[in-house]
C-alpha positions in Angstrom: 91.3 -75.2 80.4 92.4 -78.0 82.7 94.3 -80.9 81.2 94.1 -84.5 82.3 97.4 -84.3 84.1 96.2 -81.4 86.3 98.0 -78.6 84.4 96.1 -75.6 83.3 96.4 -74.3 79.8 95.4 -70.7 79.1 94.6 -69.8 75.6 92.9 -66.8 74.0 89.4 -67.3 72.6 90.8 -66.6 69.2 93.3 -69.5 69.5 90.4 -71.8 70.5 89.0 -71.5 66.9 91.3 -74.4 65.8 91.7 -77.8 67.3 94.8 -78.0 69.5 97.4 -80.7 69.4 99.6 -81.5 72.3 102.6 -83.8 72.0 103.6 -86.2 74.8 106.5 -88.5 75.0 105.5 -92.2 74.9 108.4 -94.7 74.7 110.6 -92.3 72.8 108.0 -91.4 70.2 106.2 -88.1 70.0 102.5 -88.9 70.2 99.9 -86.2 69.2 96.9 -85.9 71.4 93.9 -83.7 70.5 92.8 -81.4 73.3 89.1 -80.7 73.1 88.2 -77.1 72.8 85.4 -76.0 75.2 81.9 -75.8 73.8 80.9 -72.5 72.2 77.5 -70.8 72.3 76.5 -68.6 69.4 76.4 -64.9 70.4 73.5 -64.3 68.0 71.1 -67.2 68.6 72.5 -68.3 72.0 72.4 -72.0 71.1 75.4 -74.2 71.6 77.3 -74.7 68.3 77.0 -78.4 67.6 79.5 -80.7 66.0 79.2 -80.3 62.2 78.0 -76.7 62.5 80.5 -74.0 61.5 81.5 -71.5 64.2 83.5 -68.4 63.6 85.4 -66.5 66.3 85.6 -62.8 65.5 88.7 -60.8 66.4 86.9 -59.5 69.5 86.7 -63.1 70.8 82.9 -63.6 70.3 81.8 -66.8 68.7 78.9 -67.0 66.3 77.4 -69.5 63.8 79.2 -68.8 60.5 75.9 -68.7 58.6 74.5 -65.9 60.7 77.5 -63.7 60.0 77.4 -64.6 56.3 73.7 -63.6 56.1 74.5 -60.2 57.6 77.9 -59.5 55.9 76.6 -56.7 53.7 75.4 -54.6 56.7 77.7 -56.0 59.4 80.0 -53.3 60.8 80.3 -54.5 64.4 80.1 -57.7 66.5 76.4 -58.5 67.0 77.2 -59.4 70.6 79.7 -57.0 72.1 79.4 -54.2 69.5 83.1 -54.0 68.9 83.9 -52.8 65.4 84.8 -55.6 63.0 88.5 -55.6 61.9 89.4 -55.8 58.3 90.8 -59.3 58.7 87.4 -60.7 59.7 85.7 -58.9 56.8 88.2 -60.3 54.3 87.9 -63.9 55.7 84.1 -63.8 55.8 84.0 -62.3 52.2 86.4 -65.0 51.0 84.3 -67.8 52.6 81.1 -66.5 51.1 82.7 -66.3 47.7 84.1 -69.8 48.0 80.7 -71.2 49.1 79.0 -69.4 46.1 81.5 -70.9 43.7 81.0 -74.4 45.3 77.2 -74.1 44.8 77.6 -72.9 41.2 80.0 -75.8 40.3 77.8 -78.4 42.0 74.7 -77.2 40.1 76.4 -77.4 36.7 
């Protein structure tokens, strides 16, 4: 990723899941600046993940729409794109997100 000052910042695709904050010195104050992450294409549907849509970057580095992964969670054993086996961390996170979403839906319908 090339920054506005000409420096190049190298980050793993896993690190790009979260917005990055860079601090610069401006008149003796540390001023946070958001560095825009590059656009991601879903490895399942191949469309660009738009603002407001929820991406998820698997441990292998492949990015997918979260809802596609959630729909296939019961049978998902590997990344749909690169076929690398899912790590336990990804399964736990996706399971927790699905449970949270189900609880949110139940509480909003009450």
